[in-house]
C-alpha positions in Angstrom: 119.2 69.1 91.9 121.7 67.7 94.6 120.6 67.4 98.2 122.9 70.2 99.2 121.5 72.5 96.5 118.0 71.6 97.5 118.6 72.4 101.1 120.2 75.7 100.2 117.2 76.5 98.0 114.8 75.7 100.8 116.7 77.9 103.2 116.6 80.8 100.7 112.8 80.4 100.2 112.4 80.1 104.0 114.2 83.4 104.4 111.9 85.0 101.9 109.0 83.7 104.0 110.5 85.3 107.1 110.6 88.7 105.3 107.0 88.3 104.0 105.7 87.2 107.5 107.3 90.2 109.1 105.7 92.5 106.6 102.3 91.0 107.1 102.4 91.9 110.8 102.5 95.6 110.0 99.3 97.4 108.8 100.0 98.9 105.4 102.6 96.4 104.3 101.9 93.0 102.9 103.8 89.8 102.1 102.8 90.5 98.5 104.8 93.8 98.7 107.9 92.0 99.8 107.3 89.2 97.2 107.1 91.9 94.5 110.3 93.6 95.7 112.4 90.5 95.8 111.0 89.2 92.5 109.0 86.1 93.5 105.4 87.6 93.3 104.4 86.0 90.0 106.0 82.7 91.1 104.0 82.9 94.3 100.6 83.4 92.5 101.5 80.8 89.9 102.5 78.2 92.6 99.3 78.7 94.6 97.3 78.5 91.4 98.9 75.1 90.5 98.2 73.8 94.0 94.6 74.8 93.8 94.1 73.3 90.3 95.6 70.1 91.5 93.1 69.9 94.3 90.1 70.9 92.2 91.0 68.4 89.5 91.1 65.6 92.2 94.9 65.0 92.2 95.6 64.0 88.6 98.8 61.9 88.2 100.0 63.9 85.2 100.0 67.1 87.3 102.0 65.7 90.2 105.5 67.0 89.0 104.1 70.5 88.7 102.3 70.2 92.1 105.5 69.0 93.9 107.5 71.7 92.3 105.0 74.3 93.6 104.9 72.6 97.0 108.7 72.7 97.3 108.4 76.5 96.9 105.2 77.1 99.0 106.0 74.9 102.0 109.3 76.5 103.2 107.8 79.9 102.2 104.8 79.3 104.4 106.9 78.0 107.3 109.0 81.1 107.2 106.0 83.4 107.1 104.3 81.6 110.1 107.5 81.7 112.2 108.2 85.4 111.4 104.6 86.4 111.9 104.5 84.8 115.3 107.7 86.5 116.5 107.1 89.9 115.0 103.5 90.2 116.2 104.6 89.3 119.7 107.2 92.1 119.5 105.1 94.7 117.8 101.6 94.0 119.2 102.3 92.2 122.5 99.6 91.2 125.1 97.0 93.6 126.3 98.8 94.3 129.6 102.1 94.9 127.9 101.7 96.7 124.5 104.3 95.9 121.8 106.5 98.4 120.0 103.9 99.3 117.4 101.4 100.2 120.1 103.5 102.6 122.0 103.8 106.4 121.4 107.5 106.3 122.0 108.4 103.5 119.4 105.4 103.3 117.1 106.6 106.2 114.8 109.9 104.5 114.3 108.4 101.2 113.1 106.0 103.0 110.8 108.8 105.2 109.5 110.9 102.2 108.6 108.2 100.6 106.5 107.2 104.0 105.0 110.7 104.3 103.6 110.8 100.7 102.5 107.5 101.0 100.6 108.2 104.5 99.2 111.5 103.4 97.7 110.0 100.2 96.3 107.0 101.7 94.5 109.0 101.7 91.3 109.4 97.9 91.3 105.9 96.9 89.9 106.0 100.0 87.7 109.2 98.7 86.1 107.3 95.6 85.0 105.0 97.8 82.9 106.5 97.3 79.4 105.4 100.5 77.7 103.7 102.9 80.2 101.1 105.3 78.8 98.3 107.5 80.0 96.1 104.5 80.7 98.7 103.0 83.1 99.1 106.3 85.0 95.4 106.5 85.4 95.2 102.9 86.7 98.0 103.7 89.2 96.0 106.7 90.4 92.9 104.6 90.7 94.8 102.0 92.8 96.0 104.6 95.2 92.5 106.0 95.5 91.1 102.6 96.3 93.4 102.4 99.3 92.5 105.9 100.4 88.8 105.2 100.1 89.1 101.9 101.9 91.1 103.3 104.8 88.5 106.1 105.2 86.0 103.6 106.5 86.7 101.8 109.8 84.0 99.5 111.2 83.1 99.7 114.8 85.1 97.4 117.1 81.9 95.6 118.3 81.3 94.3 114.8 84.7 92.5 114.9 83.6 89.9 117.4 80.9 88.0 115.3 81.8 84.8 113.6 80.5 86.1 110.3 82.8 89.1 110.5 85.7 86.8 111.3 85.0 84.8 108.2 84.7 88.0 106.1 87.9 89.2 107.7 89.6 86.0 106.7 88.5 86.3 103.1 89.6 90.0 102.9 92.8 89.5 104.9 94.1 86.6 102.7 93.3 88.5 99.6 95.1 91.6 101.0 98.1 89.6 102.0 98.6 88.6 98.4 98.1 92.2 97.1 101.0 94.5 97.3 100.0 97.7 99.1 96.9 96.4 101.0 98.0 94.2 103.9 96.0 91.6 105.8 96.9 93.5 109.0 95.4 96.6 107.6 92.2 94.8 106.7 91.9 93.3 110.2 92.7 96.7 111.7 89.8 98.4 109.8 87.5 95.5 110.9 88.5 96.0 114.5 90.0 92.5 114.6 93.7 93.1 114.4 94.7 93.1 118.1 92.2 90.4 119.1 93.4 88.0 116.4 97.1 88.7 117.2 96.3 88.0 120.9 94.4 84.8 120.0 97.4 83.7 117.9 99.7 84.0 120.9 97.2 83.0 123.6 96.1 79.7 122.1 92.4 80.7 121.6 91.8 78.7 118.5 88.1 79.5 117.8 88.6 83.0 116.3 91.5 81.7 114.3 89.5 78.8 112.8 86.8 81.1 111.5 89.5 83.4 110.1 91.3 80.5 108.4 87.9 79.3 106.9 87.5 82.8 105.4 91.1 82.6 104.2 90.5 79.3 102.4 87.5 80.8 100.7 89.6 83.8 99.6 92.3 81.5 98.4 90.0 79.6 96.0 88.4 82.8 94.6 91.1 85.4 94.5 94.2 83.5 93.3 92.7 82.2 90.0 91.5 85.7 89.3 95.0 87.2 90.0 96.7 84.5 87.9 94.4 85.4 85.0 95.1 89.1 85.4 98.9 88.6 85.5 98.8 86.2 82.5 96.4 88.3 80.3 96.8 91.9 81.5 100.2 92.1 83.1 100.9 95.8 82.3 97.5 96.9 83.6 97.8 94.7 86.7 101.3 96.0 87.6 100.1 99.6 87.1 97.2 99.0 89.6 99.6 97.3 92.1 101.9 100.3 91.8 99.0 102.5 92.9 98.1 100.2 95.7 101.6 100.4 97.1 101.6 104.2 96.8 98.2 104.4 98.5 99.5 102.3 101.4 101.8 105.2 102.4 98.7 106.8 103.9 98.5 104.1 106.6 102.2 104.0 107.1 102.6 107.7 107.9 104.7 107.6 111.1 103.0 110.2 113.2 99.5 109.3 114.3 97.0 110.5 116.9 97.1 107.2 118.8 98.9 103.9 118.4 97.2 101.6 120.9 93.7 101.4 119.4 91.8 98.7 117.5 91.0 100.7 114.4 93.0 103.1 112.2 94.2 106.2 113.9 94.2 109.6 112.1 97.5 110.9 110.8 99.0 114.1 112.3 99.8 117.1 110.2 103.2 119.0 110.4 102.1 121.5 113.0 100.7 118.8 115.2 103.9 116.8 114.9 106.0 119.7 116.0 103.7 120.2 119.0 103.4 116.6 120.1 106.9 115.2 119.4 110.3 116.4 120.6 113.1 117.2 118.1 115.1 114.1 119.1 112.1 111.8 118.4 111.5 113.5 115.0 115.1 113.1 114.0 115.1 109.4 115.1 112.0 108.8 113.1 113.8 110.2 110.0 116.7 107.9 110.7 114.4 104.9 110.7 112.9 106.2 107.5 116.3 106.2 105.9 116.8 102.7 107.3 113.7 101.6 105.4 115.1 102.9 102.2 118.4 101.0 102.8 116.3 97.9 103.5 114.5 98.3 100.2 117.9 98.6 98.4 119.0 95.4 100.2 115.9 93.5 99.2 116.5 94.6 95.6 120.0 93.2 95.8 118.5 90.0 97.2 116.3 89.8 94.1 119.4 90.2 91.8 121.2 87.4 93.8 118.1 85.2 93.6 117.8 85.6 89.9 121.5 84.8 89.4 
């Protein structure tokens, strides 16, 4: 590969990371969802697995070409994710004295509506990877959706989110969720009461909570990725059916109209009658416009996948 082609390839991968990092900042959307939509999910899992095996096998020389190939994919992807996550969380979450767009009643519905449309229109992507769908795959998809529904029904008290043990647990679960389409790391931290505090620490330079979270993430990396790699290799159709269900279930958390937006945990969704009572017509129409924008973004990401494959 020429230097010019390699630079262009790194920029493309970096742009994928930007998209994934932005998604990870929103509860209910994960970087894994975006990776699945743009067609790099299996490469992502495979590359991480190669890197982990290289470390566990104590850096064997015969595996160096594979490792450097994986590194050339993961490094620009990770840089893009970190840059995007930093910027997007600053815009969407913001400091305690100045809540971001996602934490305001006037703008929160629009952000959620955008990602609701994006995920809704993209649910078909993992399902298209099921070679011959049958009753078993439909059942697995329903089970995946129920898993998200059951998980989001339980929100831990905010006070439990401050302990070091819970930060490590949060890191394990959040890293796992970031790699799972439909269950985001932000959603995990939200249900653990850690989302706002971790985002504030990330921007405020308080490294102690982040270090415990990263420790948990490393544990999750060494346990979840090999399992996921095995599932994709040996049970691809079943895995994609479950991932379809997880993406469908995430729509519960992405419902635009909520009781409250500036809280630590998950806020209850509003029904149709409550929406009509609490929101003016202009706000409801604008929310639908953002929903359509999310659908358009999903289509754009699909075209990006086609371009990437070509």
